[in-house]
N, C-alpha and C positions, 0 to 999 in steps of 0.2 A: 453615542452614535453606533459604536461597534456592536452592542447588544441588539439594537434595533435592526442593524444590517444583517446580523446572523439569521434573524427570523423573517425579515421582509426585504432581503436583498434583491430578488427579482422585481418587486414593486418599485423599490428605490431606483434601480438602474433604468427601468422603463420610464420613470417620470423625470429623473434628474440627470440622465446621461444623454444629452442631445446628440453626441457624436455617434451613438448607435443608430443604425438604420431602422426605419419604421417596421420592416419585416421581422426584425429581432425584438423590437420593443413590444409589439402586440403579443408575441409569443411569450415574452416574460410576464406579461399581465395574466396570461392564461396559465402559466406555470406557478404563479404565486400560491393559489390554494393547495396545489399538490405539494409544493415545497413546505408550506406551513404545516400540513398534515404530517408529512414525513418527519419534520423536525420535532413536532409534538410527540409523536410516537417514540422517536429516539430519546428525547429528553426525559420523558416520564418513565420509560423502561429502564433508565439508568438510575432512577431513585432507589433509595434503600441502603442496605449495608455496603460499606466500602464503595461509594460511588466515585471515589477519587477526589483530587484537589485541583481546583482551577489555578493555572499559572499563566503568565504572559511571558513569552520568549522574544527577546529583541531580534529583529531582522537586520540584514545589512543596509536596507533602505532606511535612511534617517526618519525617525518618527513612526515607523511601523513595527508592529509586534504580532506574533502569532498566538492565538488563544489555544491552550492545550490542557489536557487533563493528565495528572500524574498519579501513578499507583505505586506506592512504596510497600514492598513486602514486609510483613511483620517478622521480627527476629525469630519467633517460634516456627515460622514457615520456611526459613532458609534451609535448603537441603545441602548447602555447601558453603564453604567460607568465601569463595570467589563469587561476588555478586556482579552480574552482568547488567547491561542496559539494552532496552528494546524500544524501537520506535514503531508505532502503529500509525497508519495514515488512512483516514476515512475516505469513502467514495462520495458520489453525487454527480457524476458526469462532468466534473470540473466546475459545476455550477453552484454548488452549495453543500450542505451537510453539516453535521456537528460531530466533534470528537467524542461526545458522549455515546454516539451510536454503537460503539463496540465495547461498552463497559464490561459485559459478561466475558468476552474473550480476553481483554486486557487484564482484568482482575485475575483470571485463571493463569495467565502467563506469569504475572507477578507472584501469585501465591505458590504455584507449583514449580516454577523455575528459579525463584528467588531473584528475579530481575526487577530493576526499576523500569517501569513502563511509562512512556510518554506517548499519549495519543494526541496528535496535533491537527490543527486546521491550516489553512493557507488562503491565498487570494483566489477569488473566483472569476470565471468567465461569465458573461462576455465582456465585462468591464476590464478584466485582465486576461491577456492571452499568453501563449507560450513565449518565453519560458518562466513567467512569473511564479506559478505554483511550484515548479521544479526548484527554482531558486529559494523559495520560502522553506520547503522541507529540507533542503540541503543546509540552510542556515540553522534550522532546528537541530539537525543531526550534529553539526559542528558545535553548537552550543552544548549539547549533551556530552559530547566528547571532552570538551574543555572543562566542564563542570562536574563530571561524574564522580571523580574521586573526592573533590572538595565538598560537594553537597551531600553525597550519598554513600561515600566510601565504596563506590563501585569501580569496576575495571573497565575503562572505555575501550579496551582492546577486545572485550567480549560483547560486540555489538551485533544484534540481529534486528531484522525489520519485517514488517507485515503490512499489507494493504488490501483494502476491499475495493473492487471495481477500479475507478480512476486512481484510488490510492495505491493499488498494486503497480500501476504504471509509474507512479511517483516513487514508490519504494525501490523499484529496479533502477530508477534514475539516481537515487542516493547511492546505491551500490556501485554504479558506474563512476560516480564522482569520487568515491573514496577508494577506488581500486588502486592498488599499488602502494597504499599507505600502511602504517602500522595499525590503523584503525579500520581496515577493510571489513565489510559486512560479512560475518561468518555464515549467516543463513538467512533465507527469505521464505516467507509463506505468503502467497498471493491468492486471493479469492476472486474468481471471475474477472481477471484483469484485462483491460485492452492493451495489447502489445504491438499492434500495427495500426497506426492512425493515418496511413498513407491514403486510405480510401475513406470518404465520408460514410456515415452510418447507413444511408440508404443504398449504398453500392456494395455493402458487405454481403457475402453469400449467406442465405438463410438456411439453418439446419432443418432436418426433418422434424416435423411437429411444431414448427414455428407458425404462429397465426398468419393466415393469408392476408388478413387486414388488421392492422394495428390501430386501435382507436386513438392512440396518442401519436400517430405518425406525424402530425403537424408540428410536433415539438422536436423532431429530429434535427432541424437546422441548429437548434440550441445545443444539442449534443456535440455539434461540430464547432462550436464557438471558440473553443480553446485552441484547437489545432488548425482549424480551417483558414484563418486569415493569413497565416504565414506558411501554409503547407508546401507550396512550391519551393520555397527557400530551404525547407527542412526535410525534403523527401529522403535524404540519406542520413538524417540525424538519428543515431541510435538512442539518444537520450529521450526523444519523443517516441521513437519506434523501437522498443527493446528487442523486437524480433530481428533487428539488424545488428545487435550488439555482438561483439566478439565474446565467445564464451569465457575468455580469460578476464574480462572486465565485469563479470557477473559473480554472484556468490557461488562458492563451490558446493553449497548445500541449498537446494531449491525444492520447495513443495508447491505444486499448483493444484488448486481446487477448482474444478471445471464442471458447470451444469451443462446438460446436453441441449436443452431448449434455450439457447442463448445465441444471439447474433455474433458473439465473439468466439464461438466454438471453433470455427475453422482456423482462425489465426493462432489461437492457443494450441490447438492440436499440432499445427505445423511447427510452432516454436518448440514445443515439448519434444517432438520427434527429432528435430535437428539437434537440440541440446543432448538428448539421449545418445544419439549416434556419435557426436563429437566427444562426449564424456567417455564413452566406451573406448574410443581410440586412445585418448589421453591416459585413462586408467590402466590400459594394457601396457603403455609405455612406462608408466610409473612402476607397475608390478615387475617389469623386466629389468628395471634399473636397480640393481642391488645396492648402489651407492646413494640412492635417493634418501634424503633425510628431510624432516619437517623443519623448515626455517621461516623466518619472517619474510614477508614480501620484499622488504627493502634489501634483503640479502640475496635476492635473485630467484628464489624458488617459492612458489605459492604453497600454502598450507594444504596438505592432504589431497586425496583423490576426490573426484566429483561424485556427488550424490543427487541425482535428478529423480524426483518422485512426483507422481500425479495421482489425483483422485477424481474420477469421472462419475457423475451422478445422473442417471437416466431420469428423464421426466421433470427435472428441476429447471427453474428459470433463473435468469440473471437477478442477483440480489436476494435469493430465497432465504439465505441465512439471516437476513435482517428483517424478515416479515414477522409480525406479532405472533407469539406462540400459539394463539388459538387457531391460526390458519395453517400451521405446518406440523410435521412430525418432529417434535422437539428431541426425540431420541436420536434422530439422524443428525441434527445440529450439534447436540452434545457430543456425539461420537466424532464428528468432524473437528470440533474444537479440541477434544481430547487428543486425537491423532496429531493435530497441528502442534499442540503444546508438547507432546512427547517427542516429536521431530526436533523442535527447537531445544528441548532439554538434552537430547542425545548429542546434538552438536555442541551445546554448551559444555557438557561433561567431557567430551573428547578434547576440546580446546583447553579446559582447565587442567586436564591430565597432562597435556603437552607442555603447558606453561610451567607446571609443577616439575 
């Protein structure tokens, strides 16, 4: 059933979830061909060398598990003795997607950073709404932490995260949940992530160059299926809306990849600007405190100054990094992935040196 649902989830929910309103069910039927095409592209683009290994990770809900792809770095590729762990979370509007979709990026993180990388799935809307997906990825992160040393000889304290689209929102949620622990997220890389779901998609400000008429506009209510049902009760919840999160609850090292022709441009820009301003103030205080030392979060002082970086790309659309190679400039994508991996590598190295 799980394999069928991954490919035909919209069809299944439309036909066999009578609790969903008709306005949602007919849109799910219209979404099915698009979902099937996207999954097919993601699945077959991941085939070939080092496509990763499928694993099933138990969730806190009895009887449920998350399908994930794991990438183990070869011993010859390890640049250091301290092996970290990295969690990647795929996108799909909280409606679907496959963990295979980011094989190229995950494989690169594993090979060049010497990290064990887990690319995970989670429960999808509209069948499951907030906080189901957030709980699932948190369970996966905790499972990785608990098993990192035993299974892979990796250090669970060297945890980094990444996420594409909806996965970026979930990745920042993981960071918030682990804040203050010995296993706090050391760095995050988010690609075109929704960080403010207080407005439904059709009310978000459109950036310059955004099409005046979207041919798939009728699907927008589905894009609100995860956050919409309980929006009023969660208007101030930073887990759903990372833009509201206290900077201290987020990774101290954050990289944002932002396309300009994206309905999420406005919220990401505001979020990045706010983080940059707050980080500058905190970093000045740190530099002026000559008694400042790097300690564990449990000892009362968070690790290191803040590093907030962003990469804006003119003319690019939401999800452009996941478009088949024949339709995009692959040199740009390769450079983005290179920069993201180097960012994670620098953070990893600095934490290894501190622990040493």
